[in-house]
Structure formats: structure tokens, C-alpha cells
N, C-alpha and C positions, 0 to 999 in steps of 0.2 A: 504493500500500500504506500509506503514511504516513497518508493521509486515512482509510482504512478503520480503521486502528488507533485513530485519534482518535475515530471514531464509536463504536467498541466499547470504549473505555476505561472500565473499571468506575467510576472516580471521577467521570468526567463524567456517566455515567448516574445515579449516585447523587445528584449535585448537582441534576440535572434533576428526578429523582423527588421529592427533598426540597422543591424549589421548587414543584412542582405540588401537593404535599400541603399546604404552607403556604398557598398561594393558595386551595386548596379550603376550608381552615378559616377563612381570612379571609372568603371569600364567605359561609360559614355564619354568621359572627359579625355580618355586616351585612345578611344576607338573611332572607327568610321564604319558606316553602313554601306553594304553592297546588297541591294535588295533588302531582305529581312535579316541578313547575317551581319554580325558585328565582328570586324577585324581590328587588329592593332594598327593604329595610325602612326607609322614611322617610316622613314625613307628606306631603310633596309628591308622592311617587310614588303614594301611596294616592289622593290627589286625582286624579292623572292616570289611574290605572288603574281607579278605582271610579266616577268621576264624568264625566271628560272623554271618554276613549276609548269607553265604552259608549254615549254619546250619538251619536257618529258611526257606530258600528257599527249602531245601531238605526234609522238614517235612510237610506232608499234613495237620497236625492239626493246622498249623499256616498259615492262609489264609489272614486275614485282618490285615494289618501292617501299623502303623503310624510312620512316620519319622519326628522328630521335627527339624526345621531349614533348610534353603536351601541356597546354594551358587553355584558358577560355578562348583565346584568339586563334587556336589551331582547330577548334571544333568544326568550322566551315570547310576545312580541307577534305573532310569526308566527301563532300559534294564535288570538289574539284577533281578528286581521284576516283570518282564513282565507277569509271570504266576500267580501272586498274586493280591489281591485287595489292591493296594498300594496307601496310602494317604500321603500327606505332609501338614505341617502347618508352616507358616512363616509370621511374622508381617509386613515385608517390602514388599509392593505390587510389586515393580519392580523385585523382586527376584522370582516371580511366574514362570518366564521362566525356572527356574531350578527345578521346582517342578514336581509333578505327574499330571496326568489328573484329579485326585481327589484332588485338591489343595484348602486349606483354607487360606485366607488372614486374619490373626488375631493373637492375642497372644495366647499362650497355656493356659493361665488363663481363656480364654473364650471358651474353647473347647466344653463345654456343650451346647453352643448356636448353634452348627453345627452338633453334633453327639449324638445319643442316648446312654444311659448308657449301659455298658456291651457289647460294640460293637467290640472292637479290641481284637485280639489274642496276638499282640505284639506292644509295643511302644518303639521306640529307641529315647532316650532323651540324645543326645550326643553333647557336645561342646557348650551348651547354658547357663549352670550355670556359672556365672561369666563373661558371654559374652552376656548380654542382660537381663537375669533373675538374678538380682544382689542383691535384698533385701530378707530378711527372709520372709516377707509377700508374695512377688511374688513367692518365692520358695515353700512355704507351699501351696499356691493356685495351682501352677503348678502340684505338686505331688498329690494333692487332685483330680484335673481333670484327671490325669493319672489313679488314683485308680478307679474313677467312670466310666471311659471310657473302662477299661479293663474288660473282662469276668473273671469269677472265674477260676483260673488256668492260666490266661494270664501272659505274661512275660514282665517285664520292664527292659530295658537295660539303665543304667545310666552311661554316660562317662563324666569325668570332669578332670580339671587340678588341681592337689593337691599341689599347691604352693600358698603362701600368696597373691600374687598380683591378683590371679584369684579365690580366695576363700573368699567370703564375710563373711562367718561364717562356723563353722565345720558342714557341711551339713549332713554327714552320722550319726553323733551322736546327733545332736540337731534338726533336722527336724522331727517334730512329724508325719507328714503325710507320710514320707518315712518309718517310723517305723511300719506303718500299713501293709506293705508288709513283706513276709517271704524271707529270703535269698534263692537263687536258685542256685544249683550246676550246672554250665554250663559245660557240658561234654567235648566239644572240647578244653577247656582251663583248665579242671580239677580243677575248683575253682569257688567260688561265688564272688570273688574279685580279679581282675587281674591288676597288675601294669605293664604298657607297658615298656619294657626295652629300654634303650637308648633314653629317652625323658627328656629334660630339664624341661618340665612342669609337669613331673611325672603323665602323663595322666593315669587315672585309670578307669577301667570298673567294675561296680557293677551290679550283676544280681539278680533280685527279681521276686517273684511269688505272684500273688494276691491270698490270701487264700480263701477257701470256707467260705461262710457265716455261722456264728455259731447260 
């Protein structure tokens, strides 16, 4: 009975409702609508959603796609990838509501426990380095998992904030497992390395290709 009273305590319900309302207005303050879907309104997300994702959607050779990390602004990606085999992975279980039907609750470092080797055509690893994957050890393991999970010729999209507070170490020059990939010239942006204009965080996208086995 005590538990039931706590659940129906008006003050608790009011606090939860106020919290949800505040969070909704926060989302509106940093978001933008496309139709009825709310997206994060930032220059790097515009690059991701307007230039990068459409490229993979429009090419039939990229069918199996893994997106690393989920939050409220990734929920609409289900619709974007509706004609693909779209997977998501996120360590926080409560965020699975923002993921795909093929969702994995775990860290990227444990991907091999859920997926066979050489499975994916594309892995989008964006916004998690320095925001959860923070040590050199975890970073090495995460890119090793990406390498193992991608097929030969598969594409890795790595997006990160190239500023000191979000860069635990010089990842593109010191991460050994990232060096196992070849740079990939991404045609829509005419480069293998793209610095998003007008971002204080200097959000940069690197494009890599898994080479054929020697």
C-alpha cells in the first residue's frame, strides 16, 4: 500500500509532469521540425542528415547500416532508413525508445557479442568520442569492433568535436585501430575529411573504407 500511495502522490506526479514539460520546451529550443518530426538544430546535424545519410540511402550497395548512439533527435532516423536494414546501439537502456527495431543495448566495445563479423555495409560513429567513449583503451576497442563488424569495402563515418574539452587524445593520428582503415573520398562533400562550418566545437567528419584482406 505504501508503494501505491507513493505512485499516486499528487506532488510526485506534478514534479514529473513539470519535468516533462521543461524537457519538451528544451527540445523545442534546440530543435527544428521537419514535418511532424523534431530534429536537433545544429550545423553538423544538417550535414549528417542532408548530405551524408541521403547518400547511403540512395545507394543499393549499402543495405545494412549501424548507427552508434541514440537520443531524442535520432528517433526520426527510423523513417529515413525505412528501406534499409537499420541497426542502432546505445549503452543506456532507457534510450532504446529512440533506436531502431534492430536495437542493441550495450556499449560499442561489445558489438561482437551481438553481430557476426563482416556484417555491416556502413557504420556511423558520430558524436560519441569524447561523449561516452572517453579513454584511449575504449576508443581502440570501439574502432576494432567497427573494423571487425564491417564487410570489406564497408564504410565508417566518424564524426567528432575537434576541440580540447571533447578530445581525450589526438584520435585520428594516435588511434592504431583507426589506422587500419583507408581514407574514403566521400563524393557529396568532395573530401575524406570535412570540417563543418560555423560550429564552435569544430565538428569534423572523417570517412574511411575497410580495405580488402591482403
